[in-house]
Structures are given as structure tokens and as C-alpha cells.
C-alpha positions as CSV (number, residue, x, y, z in Angstrom):
1,M,-117.1,107.1,99.3
2,F,-115.9,104.1,97.1
3,S,-117.2,103.7,93.6
4,P,-119.2,100.4,93.2
5,P,-116.3,98.4,91.7
6,L,-113.9,99.6,94.4
7,R,-116.6,98.8,97.0
8,Q,-116.8,95.2,95.8
9,L,-113.0,94.9,95.7
10,A,-112.7,96.2,99.2
11,L,-115.3,93.7,100.4
12,Q,-113.4,90.8,98.9
13,G,-110.1,92.2,100.2
14,A,-111.5,92.4,103.7
15,A,-112.5,88.7,103.6
16,V,-109.1,87.7,102.4
17,I,-107.4,89.8,105.1
18,L,-109.6,88.4,107.9
19,V,-109.2,84.8,107.0
20,L,-105.5,85.0,106.4
21,S,-104.8,86.9,109.6
22,L,-106.4,84.0,111.5
23,A,-105.2,81.1,109.4
24,W,-101.5,82.0,108.9
25,P,-100.7,82.3,112.6
26,Y,-102.6,79.2,113.5
27,F,-100.9,76.9,110.9
28,G,-97.6,78.6,111.6
29,V,-97.7,77.6,115.2
30,Q,-98.7,74.1,114.2
31,G,-95.8,74.0,111.8
32,E,-98.1,73.1,108.9
33,A,-98.5,74.5,105.4
34,L,-101.5,76.6,104.8
35,P,-104.3,74.4,103.2
36,W,-105.2,76.6,100.3
37,R,-108.3,74.8,99.2
38,E,-109.9,75.1,102.7
39,T,-108.6,78.6,103.0
40,S,-110.2,79.7,99.7
41,L,-113.5,78.1,100.7
42,A,-113.3,80.0,104.0
43,I,-112.6,83.3,102.2
44,G,-115.6,82.6,100.0
45,G,-117.8,82.0,103.0
46,V,-116.7,85.2,104.8
47,A,-117.0,87.2,101.6
48,L,-120.6,85.9,101.2
49,L,-121.3,86.9,104.8
50,F,-120.0,90.4,104.2
51,A,-121.9,90.7,101.0
52,T,-125.1,89.6,102.7
53,L,-124.6,92.0,105.7
54,S,-123.9,94.9,103.3
55,R,-127.1,94.0,101.3
56,Q,-125.4,93.4,98.0
57,A,-127.5,92.1,95.1
58,W,-127.8,88.4,94.9
59,W,-125.4,88.1,91.9
60,W,-122.7,90.0,93.9
61,R,-123.2,87.6,96.8
62,L,-122.7,84.7,94.4
63,I,-119.6,86.3,92.8
64,H,-118.1,86.9,96.2
65,A,-118.8,83.4,97.4
66,L,-117.3,81.7,94.3
67,F,-114.4,84.1,93.4
68,M,-111.6,82.8,95.6
69,P,-112.5,79.1,95.3
70,L,-112.5,79.5,91.6
71,V,-109.1,81.2,91.8
72,W,-107.8,78.2,93.7
73,A,-109.4,75.7,91.2
74,T,-108.0,77.6,88.2
75,Y,-104.5,77.6,89.8
76,Q,-104.6,73.8,90.0
77,L,-105.0,73.7,86.2
78,A,-101.5,75.2,85.7
79,I,-102.6,77.3,82.8
80,D,-99.9,79.4,81.2
81,P,-100.2,83.0,82.5
82,G,-100.1,84.3,78.9
83,W,-103.7,83.0,78.3
84,F,-105.0,85.1,81.2
85,L,-103.3,88.2,79.8
86,L,-104.9,87.5,76.4
87,A,-108.3,87.0,78.0
88,A,-107.9,90.3,79.9
89,I,-107.0,92.2,76.8
90,L,-109.9,90.7,74.8
91,L,-112.3,91.6,77.7
92,L,-111.0,95.1,77.7
93,L,-111.4,95.5,74.0
94,V,-115.0,94.3,74.1
95,Y,-116.3,95.3,77.5
96,R,-114.4,98.6,78.1
97,G,-117.7,100.3,79.0
98,A,-118.4,97.9,81.8
99,L,-115.0,98.6,83.4
100,S,-114.9,102.4,83.0
101,G,-118.6,103.3,83.4
102,Q,-120.6,100.3,84.6
103,V,-122.1,99.9,81.2
104,P,-122.1,96.3,80.0
105,L,-122.6,95.3,76.4
106,Y,-126.3,95.0,75.7
107,L,-127.6,94.1,72.3
108,S,-131.0,95.4,71.3
109,N,-133.3,92.6,69.9
110,R,-135.4,92.7,66.8
111,Q,-138.6,93.5,68.6
112,T,-137.0,96.6,70.1
113,V,-135.6,97.7,66.7
114,Q,-139.1,97.3,65.3
115,A,-140.7,99.3,68.0
116,L,-138.1,102.1,67.5
117,A,-138.7,102.0,63.7
118,E,-142.4,102.5,64.2
119,L,-141.8,105.4,66.7
120,L,-139.3,107.1,64.3
121,A,-141.7,106.6,61.4
122,E,-144.3,108.5,63.4
123,R,-142.0,111.4,64.0
124,G,-140.8,111.7,60.4
125,P,-137.2,112.2,59.2
126,C,-134.9,113.0,62.1
127,R,-131.4,112.6,63.5
128,F,-131.0,109.7,65.8
129,I,-128.0,108.8,68.0
130,D,-127.3,105.6,69.9
131,L,-125.1,106.2,72.9
132,G,-123.0,103.0,73.5
133,A,-124.0,101.5,70.2
134,G,-122.2,98.2,70.7
135,L,-122.1,96.2,67.5
136,G,-124.7,98.4,65.8
137,S,-127.6,96.0,66.5
138,T,-129.9,99.1,66.7
139,V,-128.6,101.6,64.3
140,V,-127.7,99.3,61.4
141,P,-131.2,97.8,60.9
142,L,-132.8,101.1,61.5
143,A,-130.6,102.7,58.9
144,D,-131.7,100.0,56.4
145,N,-135.4,100.4,57.3
146,L,-135.5,104.2,57.4
147,P,-133.3,105.6,54.7
148,E,-134.7,109.1,55.1
149,H,-133.4,109.3,58.7
150,R,-129.9,110.1,59.8
151,F,-128.3,107.7,62.3
152,T,-125.2,107.9,64.5
153,G,-123.7,105.2,66.7
154,V,-121.1,106.1,69.4
155,E,-119.0,103.3,70.9
156,N,-115.7,103.3,72.9
157,A,-114.8,99.6,73.2
158,P,-112.2,99.1,70.4
159,L,-113.1,95.6,69.2
160,T,-116.8,96.3,69.4
161,W,-116.4,99.6,67.6
162,L,-114.5,97.8,64.8
163,A,-117.2,95.2,64.4
164,G,-119.9,97.8,64.3
165,R,-117.9,99.8,61.8
166,L,-117.6,96.8,59.5
167,L,-121.3,95.9,59.8
168,G,-122.3,99.5,59.0
169,I,-120.4,99.7,55.7
170,G,-122.5,100.7,52.7
171,R,-125.1,102.8,54.6
172,P,-124.8,106.5,53.7
173,N,-127.3,107.5,56.4
174,L,-125.2,105.9,59.2
175,A,-122.3,107.6,60.9
176,W,-120.2,105.3,63.1
177,R,-118.1,107.2,65.7
178,W,-115.4,106.1,68.0
179,G,-115.7,108.0,71.3
180,D,-117.0,108.5,74.8
181,L,-120.7,108.9,75.0
182,W,-120.2,111.7,77.6
183,Q,-118.4,113.8,75.0
184,A,-121.2,113.4,72.4
185,D,-123.1,116.6,71.6
186,L,-126.7,115.7,72.1
187,G,-127.9,119.0,70.8
188,E,-127.2,117.8,67.3
189,H,-129.8,115.1,67.4
190,D,-133.6,114.9,67.5
191,V,-133.8,111.5,69.2
192,V,-131.2,110.1,71.7
193,Y,-131.3,106.4,72.5
194,A,-129.4,104.6,75.3
195,F,-129.3,101.0,76.4
196,L,-126.9,101.3,79.3
197,S,-127.5,100.3,82.9
198,P,-129.1,101.9,86.0
199,A,-125.7,103.3,87.2
200,P,-125.2,106.2,84.8
201,M,-128.9,107.2,84.3
202,S,-129.0,110.1,86.7
203,Q,-125.8,111.6,85.2
204,L,-127.0,111.0,81.7
205,W,-130.3,112.7,82.5
206,E,-128.4,115.8,83.6
207,K,-126.6,115.8,80.2
208,V,-129.9,115.3,78.4
209,Q,-131.5,118.3,80.1
210,A,-128.5,120.5,79.5
211,E,-127.9,119.7,75.8
212,M,-131.0,118.4,74.1
213,K,-133.2,120.9,72.3
214,P,-136.9,121.5,73.1
215,G,-139.1,119.0,71.1
216,S,-136.4,116.3,71.0
217,L,-136.9,112.9,72.5
218,F,-134.7,110.8,74.9
219,I,-135.4,107.0,74.9
220,S,-133.9,104.7,77.5
221,N,-134.1,101.0,76.9
222,S,-135.1,99.0,80.1
223,F,-133.7,101.5,82.6
224,P,-135.9,104.5,83.7
225,V,-134.4,107.8,84.8
226,P,-134.6,108.0,88.6
227,G,-137.0,110.7,89.7
228,A,-138.3,111.6,86.2
229,T,-141.7,110.6,84.7
230,P,-141.6,109.3,81.1
231,E,-144.1,110.8,78.7
232,R,-144.6,107.4,77.2
233,I,-143.6,103.8,78.0
234,I,-143.5,101.4,75.0
235,E,-143.9,97.8,76.1
236,V,-141.8,95.7,73.8
237,D,-143.2,92.2,73.2
238,C,-140.1,90.2,74.1
239,V,-138.5,88.1,76.9
240,P,-137.1,89.4,79.1
241,P,-139.2,92.6,79.0
242,R,-137.4,95.5,77.5
243,P,-139.7,98.6,77.9
244,L,-138.7,101.8,76.2
245,Y,-138.9,104.8,78.5
246,C,-139.6,108.0,76.4
247,Y,-138.9,111.4,77.7
248,Q,-139.9,114.4,75.7
249,R,-137.8,117.5,76.0
């Protein structure tokens, strides 16, 4: 069973192989060069068909339809390959989580931070950890507003971690850690917060159940745990909606 990224790569690859296996012999017999613009459009069309037949989400269908035509269009610009390498390195430094664990960079908004601050104030002083803390958009303002609480941010994208580390300077109640969220010991914390994606939620819930102590609280921003009923759902007044799913241990 392919992982989701490999599944999408296989789908695009199948479209490339099918179109080229038909186009190359045809134009070879005609003694003509392969028309790459038309070929790229054909690959995009076939990839869109495959994505539709395999019931991919609409954004994946769009990506598959446009990917090869955009590759051809970009090639026409004759951009130095070094720029592509630089872009790839920067993306890896910022979006490492999206590549390794299907966890894109999400930034919590001010309304969400306010809702969390009110919830934590109700509980009293506690130890709070943000799994995949990004730039610190959650833990930095919380550390400012709730000095009696202890906050920890865990991030594994190098450039994002560095930015969060700099933004968190001067806050003695904030610990900023470089590391994999799967290696974090959840048992050390009273409240665990995650704003990840639907993909890792089932696995994260297993970790929560195995490590978090009775009486602690797990909060997932926007993405509920499959098969688990939250004790409380906090509707955050923002657009798009960002409900907080709260699971009491």
C-alpha cells in the first residue's frame, strides 16, 4: 500500500508513461519531433482523468491537471537550475513537516490564541506543549498572557524553528525545542495542543492515550480524532472556522 505522497506520484507517473508510450512511437514513425507543449497538455488531461477515477480530492485533481503543463511552461523560461535548487532547499527548511509527515505549516490566529488563553486560565497554572509549533504563533502570545503557566513548543523544520526561537527570546516560561513531535514525552504536560492535519490524527491519538496522564487535556485545532468523541468543542469566531476539539484524559 503506497503512502499518500507516493500514491500521487504513481498516478502522475502512470499518466506520463501512458501518453509517452503512445506519442513517441506515433511521431517516430512520422519522423517528427515530439510536440512537448501538446504532450504536456495530454499528460495533464490523462492525469486529471486518473485522479477523478481514483476519487482524489479536488485540489489533487487540479494539481495533476496543471503539473506537467506548468513544467513545460517553466522550461520555456530558461531559468538557471540553481534557482530551483535554492527553492527546494528553502521549502525543505520551512515545510519539512509537510514532506515527512503530511503536516503543513499552519499558523494559529489571534482568536484561537484568545480561546486557548481563556481555557488555560480556567484550568489554572499548567504545563502546555504545542506539537508542531511553527513560528510560535500559539505559544509565544500565550507565554506573554499567562506568565504562571509553562509552555513548550516543538518544531522540526529548521528555518521555522529558528524563527520561533528568535521570537520566543525573553520569555522564561517558554521552552523552545528542536525535535520530532513523535519523540516528545506527552506525559510531562497537562495540556497537549496540535494543529496538524487529518493524516496523523489516528496515530497521534494512540500516542496521547499511551502517554498522557489522567486528568490531562488534548486539544486538536480544526481536525477531530477519528472515532473519538471530544468532551468539548470550542467554536472559535474566525473565518475559516477553526474549532478546538478537546479530549479529556
